[in-house]
C-alpha positions in Angstrom: -57.5 21.0 3.4 -55.8 24.4 3.2 -54.6 25.5 0.0 -53.2 29.0 0.0 -50.4 30.1 -1.2 -48.9 31.4 2.0 -50.4 28.0 3.9 -48.9 24.6 3.7 -51.4 21.8 2.5 -52.4 19.0 5.0 -55.1 16.5 3.9 -56.2 15.0 7.7 -57.5 11.7 7.9 -59.4 9.8 10.0 -57.7 6.0 10.8 -60.9 3.5 11.8 -63.1 2.7 9.1 -61.7 5.6 7.3 -58.1 4.2 6.2 -58.7 1.2 7.6 -61.8 -1.1 6.4 -62.9 -1.4 10.3 -62.0 -0.1 13.5 -58.8 -1.7 14.7 -58.7 -2.3 18.3 -55.9 -4.8 18.5 -53.2 -6.0 16.3 -53.3 -9.0 14.8 -50.6 -9.3 12.3 -52.1 -12.2 10.3 -55.2 -10.7 9.4 -54.5 -7.0 9.3 -54.5 -6.9 5.8 -57.4 -8.7 4.6 -59.7 -7.9 7.7 -58.1 -4.6 8.9 -57.7 -3.0 5.5 -60.2 -4.8 3.0 -57.2 -6.6 1.1 -54.0 -6.4 -0.6 -56.2 -4.2 -3.5 -57.3 -1.5 -1.0 -53.6 -1.5 0.5 -52.5 -0.9 -3.1 -55.1 2.1 -3.9 -54.1 3.2 -0.4 -50.4 3.4 -1.1 -51.1 5.1 -4.7 -53.4 8.0 -3.5 -51.1 8.7 -0.3 -47.9 8.4 -3.1 -49.9 10.9 -5.3 -50.7 13.3 -2.2 -47.0 13.7 -0.9 -45.6 13.6 -4.4 -47.6 17.2 -4.9 -46.4 18.4 -1.4 -49.3 17.5 0.5 -48.6 17.0 4.4 -50.2 13.9 5.5 -52.0 13.5 8.9 -54.0 11.1 11.1 -56.8 12.8 13.4 -58.4 9.7 15.2 -59.7 8.4 18.4 -57.7 5.4 18.3 -54.2 4.5 20.0 -51.4 6.2 18.6 -49.4 3.0 19.4 -51.7 0.9 17.3 -52.4 3.2 14.6 -48.8 4.0 13.6 -48.2 -0.2 14.3 -50.6 -1.1 11.6 -49.6 1.4 9.1 -45.9 0.0 9.4 -47.2 -3.7 9.1 -48.8 -2.8 5.8 -46.3 -0.4 4.4 -48.2 2.9 4.8 -46.7 4.5 7.9 -43.7 6.6 6.2 -46.5 8.7 4.1 -47.7 10.2 7.7 -45.5 13.1 9.4 -48.4 13.4 12.2 -50.7 11.2 14.2 -52.9 12.8 16.6 -54.6 10.2 18.8 -57.0 9.9 22.0 -54.4 11.6 24.6 -54.7 14.7 21.9 -58.0 15.0 22.0 -58.2 14.7 25.8 -55.1 17.9 26.1 -57.3 19.9 23.6 -60.6 19.8 25.5 -61.9 16.8 23.3 -62.3 19.4 20.7 -61.6 18.2 16.7 -61.4 21.8 15.4 -58.1 22.4 18.4 -56.6 19.0 17.4 -56.8 20.0 13.3 -55.8 23.5 14.4 -52.9 22.0 16.4 -51.9 20.1 13.0 -52.0 22.9 10.5 -49.5 24.9 12.9 -46.1 24.9 10.7 -43.3 22.7 12.2 
């Protein structure tokens, strides 16, 4: 996370087994909260954590090898999508030579 006064503060999250409780490769809305995100209590804790960071002016992004459609859909279904300003997925990694550092540099650039 960048924290100098001349740059913006950004928190970059992985998606599978970090924000989600397990790898999400398909969308099963019926079990998404319990199996995909570890239950309603964990989703509430995620919401609180993400809300605190956005209230402090921290830009939230996701950098994942998963597909952006799956990530965005899953987050929308559980009410967390609005916290994230940017989702970098597998296609972004490929455009950047599969180097996470290049994807992170892309995220850190002011928008």
